[in-house]
N, C-alpha and C positions, 0 to 999 in steps of 0.2 A: 637370292633364289637358291644358290648352292647350299646355304645354311639351312633353308627350309627343307630341301631334299634330304639332307643328312639326318635331320630331325625325324622326318617321316620314316625313313629306313630304320632308324633306331627304335621307334615305336613298334613297327612291324616285327622287328627281331625279338623284342621283349614279349610281345603278345604271343609269338609263336613258340616260346619256351614253356615247358611244363612247370618250371619253378622260377619264380622271379626273386632275385636277390638284390635288394636295394641297399645302398650304403646306410650305415647307422646314422640315426638322427641324434645329434648332440643335444642333451637336455640343457637348458639354460641354468647356469650356476647361480643359486640364490645366495646373495650376500647375507652373512649373519646380521641379525638385528642387534645393534649395540644400544642399550638403553643409556640415555643421558643421565649423568650423576644427579641425584636429587640435591637441590640447593640446601646449603647448611645455614641454619639460623645464625644471623650476625651476632647474636648474643653469646653464641658458643665461643667465638673468638674474643669477644669482650670479656667473658669470664676467665679465659686462660691467657690473657695478656699479662705478661710478666712485669710490665711497667706501670700497672694500675693497682692502686691500693683498694682493697675490698673489705667489706664487713658483712657478716651474716648474723642475723638474730633469729633464733628458733624459739617459738613460743608454744608451750604446752600447758593446757589448763591443769589445775591441781587434780581434778577428777581423772583426766586422761593419764596424768603422770602416775597417780596411785594405781591405776589399772596396769600400766606398763611395769611398774615396780613389782606388783603382785605376780604378773606373768613370769618375771625373771626369778623371783623368790620361789615360786612353785616349781619352776623348771629345775632350779638348783636343788631343791629338796628331793626331786624325783631322780635327777640324773647326775648331780654333782658339779654342774657348771651352769653358766648363764646364757647358753647359746640358743635361746629361743628367737625365732624370727617374727614373733607376734608384734604387731605394730599398733600405734595409737595415732589419733588425729592431731594436727597442729597447724601452725602458721609459720611461714618463712618470709623474712624481709632481707633483701639484698641491696646494698648501697655501694656506689662508687662515684667517681667524678661526673659520670654521665647521668646520674639520677638514681631512682629507687625502683625496685621490682618487688611487688608483694604478691605472695601466693598463699591463698587459703586452702584448706583441705589437703595439706600434705600428709603423708604417712611417715612415721618416725619410729626408730628403734635404736638400741645400742648395736654395736658390731665388734667383730674381732674373733679370732679363733681361740687362742690361749689367753688373750689379753682382755676379754670382756668382763666388765664388773658392773655392779649396781651404780646408777648415776648418783644417788644420794644414800648415805648410810642411815641406820636407825637413829644415830645421834645427830642427824641433820648436817653432817659434814659432806661436802661435795667431792666426788671422785673425778680425776681426769679420765675421760672416756672417749672412745671412738663412736661415731654415729653413722647411721645411714638414713638418707631422706629420699622418699619416693614421691614423684609427681603424678604417677599414673595408677595409684591404688585408691579407688573411691571407697570411703568408709561410711557406714551408716546411711547409705542411699539406696533407694529402690533401683534395681538393675534395669528396669524399663524406663527410668527417668532420663531426661536429656542431660541433667547434671551428671549422672553416673556415666553416661556415654562420653560426655566431654572430658571428664577427668580420666577415664579409661584410656583415651587416646592422647592425653596431654603430654606435651614436651615443654620443658623450660630450659633455657640455654641450649636447646637442641638435644637434650638428654632426658631420659625418663627417671634417672636417679643420680645421686651424688654420694660420695663417701667422704666423711669428715674424720681426719686422722690427726691426733695430737702428737706432740714431740715426745714420744714415750722414752726414747733413748737419751734425752737430754742433749741432743746435738746442738752445740752452740752456733753452728753455721746455719742451721735450719734448712739447708738446701741439698743435703746428700741424696735423699730419695728423688728429689726433683731433678738434680743433675743426672742421676742414673737413668731415669726415664727419658730425659731429653737427649742423652747420649745414644741410647737405643734408637730413638726416633730419627735422629740425625744420621744414623748409620743404616737406615732402611730395615729396621726391625720394628714390627708393629708394637706399639706401647701406648698406654693411656696418657692423656693430657693431665697435667697437674698444675695447681697454682696455690698461692698462699692467701689466707684471709684471717682477719680478726673475727672471733666467734663469741657471741653472747648466747647464753641459754636462759630463757625465762620460764620458770615453772610457777604457775599461779601468779602471785604478786612479787615473787623473788627473782631477781635478775642477776646472773653471775657472769662476769667477764672470764671466759674460759682460756683466753690467750690466743696464740697464733696457731692455726691449723693448716695442714695440707688438705686441699680439696681435690679429690682424685676422681677422674672419669671411670665409670664402670666398664668392664669388658663384656659387652652384650651385643644384641642385634643392632642397636644404634651405632655402637663403636665399629662394628664390622661394615655396616652400610656406608659409613663415611669414608672408610679406607679402601674397601674392595668393591664398592658399588653392588654388593650382593650380601645376603645374610641368611641364606636358606640351609646352610650346612650344619653339621653337628658340632657343637661347641662344648668342650669339657673343661671344667675347673679341676685342676689336679693338685691335691694336697695330701700331706701325711695325716691320715685320720685313723679311725678305728681299725682299718684293715691294713695299716702299715703305709709305707711310702709309695708314691706313684712313680716307680722306677721304670715302668714299661717292661719289666720281667714277665716271663710266661707263667710263672708259678704263683699268680695272684689268687687270693681267696675268692670264692664265688660271689660274695657281696661287694667286692671292691669296685665294680662298675655298676652304676645305677643312678638314681635320681634322689637327691637329698630329701629326707623327710624328718625335719628336726623335732617335730612333735612326738615322733617315735624314737628319737635319738639315733637316727640312721644317717651317717655321714660317710658316703663312699669315697674312696681315694680318687676315683674318676667320676665326677659329678656332672651329669648331662644338664646343660642349661637351655638348650633349644630342642625342638622336634621331640617333645616329651611323650607324645601320644603314640602308643604302639611301637616304640623303638626297642629293637632287640639288641642294640649296641654292636651289631655284627661288624660294622665298618671298623670300629676301634679294636674289636677282638681280632679281626684279620690283620690289622696293622701290627698289633703286639705279636701275633704268631709269626708273621713274616720277619719282623725285626730280630726275633730270637732264633728262627729256624734257618735263615739264609746267612751265607758268609761269602766273603770275597767278591768276585764279579757279580754273582747272583744278588748279593745284598746291594751292591752299588747300583745295578740296573733297577732293582725294585725301588730303591730310595729315590733315584732320579725320576722315576715315573709317578711316585706317590707322595713325595715330600718336597717342600720348598727348601732345597738343600742349601742354596746360597744364603738365604735368610737364617737358616739354622747355624751355619758356620759363622756368620756375623754375630749372632746371638752368643755363641761360645766365646768369640774373641772379646766382645764387649764385657762379658761376664768375668773373664780373667782379670781385666783391668779394674773392674768395680770391686772385686774381692768379696762378693756376697757368698757366705758359706751355706745359705739356706735356700738354694735353688735346685733345679732338676739334677744338675751334674753331681753335686755332693750329697744331696738329701732326698732327691725324688720329691720335690716340694715346690710350691709357689710358681705354677705356670698354667697356662691354658693351652689346649690343643684344639685347633679348628680345621675341619675339612671343607675346603672351598666347594660350593655346590656347582660351580662352573667348571673348574679344572680338576676337581676331585682330589686335589693335593692337600696334604696336611701341613699345618704351619704351627710353630711354637710361639707363644706370646708370653713375655715375662710379666710378673707383677710382684709386689711386696718387696721393696728394696730399701727398707729402713736400716737394714744391716749392710752397710756398704762404705767404701772409701775410708776405711780405717776407724770406724766407730760402730757402736752397737755390739752384737755378738761376734766374737772373733773366730768362732768355729772350733774352740778347744774341745777335746785334746788332740784332734787330728790336724787342725791347722794351728799355726802360731803366727804372731805378728800380722794378724789380719790378712793372711794368705800371701804376704810378701815372702818370696822364697819357695813357694809351692811350684812344683814342676808343671809346665803348661800342658803336658800330656798326661802324666799320672794323676795330677791334681790331688784330690783327697776324697776318701770315701767314708763319710760319717755314718752311712747306713751299716756298713760292715761293723763299725765299732758299736753302734747302738743296738743292733740286732744280734750281735755275736755270731754272725755267720757270713759266708761269702755272698756278697750282693753285687749284681751287675747293673749297669745302666746302658743297655744295648744300643740305644740310639746314638750315644756319644762314643762308647767304647769301640764299637765297630767302625763308625765313621772315621775316627782319627787313626785307624790302622791303614787307611787307603792313601797312597802317596799323593795323588792329585788334591785330595782334600787337606792333607797335611800342609802342602805348599800354599794352598789358598788360605788356610787358617793362619799360617805364619805371615803371609802377605798382609792380611787384614790387621793382625796385631801391629805390624810395623807401620802401616798406614794410620791406624788409630793413634799411635804414639807420635807420629810425625805431624799429624794434622788435626786431631780432635781431642785426645785425652791429655789436656794440659792444665796445670794449676792455674794459669792465667784465666782460662775460660770458667773454671770453678770460682775463682775469686771475683770475676765480673758478676756472676749470678749472685754470689753472696752479697756484694756491695749493693746491687740493685734491690735485693730483698731487704737488706738492713736499712737502706734509705727510706723505704716505705713503712717499715714496721718497728724501727728501733725503739720508739717510745712505748710501743705496746708490749714489748717482750717481757717486761717486769711489772706490768700493771694488773695482770689477771691472776687467776688461780694457778696457772702454770707459769712460773717465773724462771725464765732461762735467758740471761743476758746474751746478746749477740757477741760472738767472738770468732774470729777467723781461725780455722784449724785446717789440717789436712795437707799442708805443704810437704811435710816429711813423708807422708804416705804417697803422694803423687811422685815425688822424686825417687823414693825407694822402689816403688812398683814399676815405674818406667825403666829404671836402670836394670832392675832384676829381669824384666821380660826381654829387654834388648840384649842382655848378656846370654840369656837362654836361646834367643833367636840366632845369635852368632854361633853359639855352640852347636846347635842342630844343623845349621847350614854347613859348618865345617866337619860335622860328624853325622851325616845323614843315616848311617847304619844304626845310630843310637835311638832314632825315632821308633815308636812301637811297631 
């Protein structure tokens, strides 16, 4: 009764007031909807299983091959190189212990930046060549047909395309590039999957054993979806092309950012691979402007808000140990930039590591001994030598002047040497690969016998970096 009386008095008091002030009503907080990761095709793991021997046979009719060869010759006559992306139709057969996968209506072409050549010369001699195979490019079909629509959405091994890369450097271990990508991946840096396979190329009635190839996953929307569960952001392939290196300097030429159009011989340094419709590239331009204009605390705050900094530092640490002189840090070359559509943060993704672990190009004349002895901070600037002017790489140059990032970088180098970057892990990958393909190494067009190498590189690189870490820990004022 007393509670009822109090309630009535409260109501009368409120009604008698000119203005009623009610306590705010808290809106229910909506939990963000987190999409479940899309299931990955089990054949994706089958393809990239390092313990399984694999064989690919690519078949191209004589008519289709003649067409492809003419595309390449015409392009060479017009532009001085073979970098046409025009494709022809073919058939792919994959074989392993689990069985055979046959795919008709694939699209096929040569690939490579400076390494692309004709597949067969006028005298009918075959050239070692890199290839690209597409599973989602319908050729010679009506766009309204069901066959066209099926191929347009087709995935094989969970991917829309594959890269076939031969052992151009004559690496007797066969595993330097694979070890490089797997080290990045094991250290939480996005990197493509890679495997080995025996490759046959059949043109018309002629079948050639091409030897052992690296089969490499493309960095594309499928790649991003598998790793990030989203793929709607801007993805740029960054290469030294007609407009110079992709250093992220502010003074880039007007055509350096764009969308490749090889039929017009247009190859931008920053080549947009996604979101190509009505894209003004403003997000990348803003990133480049901020990297160059900001310094100190402002640079650090911007980077933390707009870049995956931890992954970047891991990328740099792994890069020092691999010793590839043809990357962003030394050349402004061979990397992807991706802006995550959920976090809006940029991320660097490495690719093309055939020059690594003491073989391939040594980086002369700026580097010597395959980067062993190169300072972990000053490193080497090939762009300065090649362009004969001062060249900066602001993403790294400024990052490694900040103390907390220096300490993180050094800690990652030490951890990699202690737990990841070992000759024993490299040797295990070599032995696994050799056991599968030893008899194939000298049976094809590309004859490179298996031979374990790299021990001196691992030992020298590990000791060199450990000595530098000790020096900088004892002399912190000597850091940049």
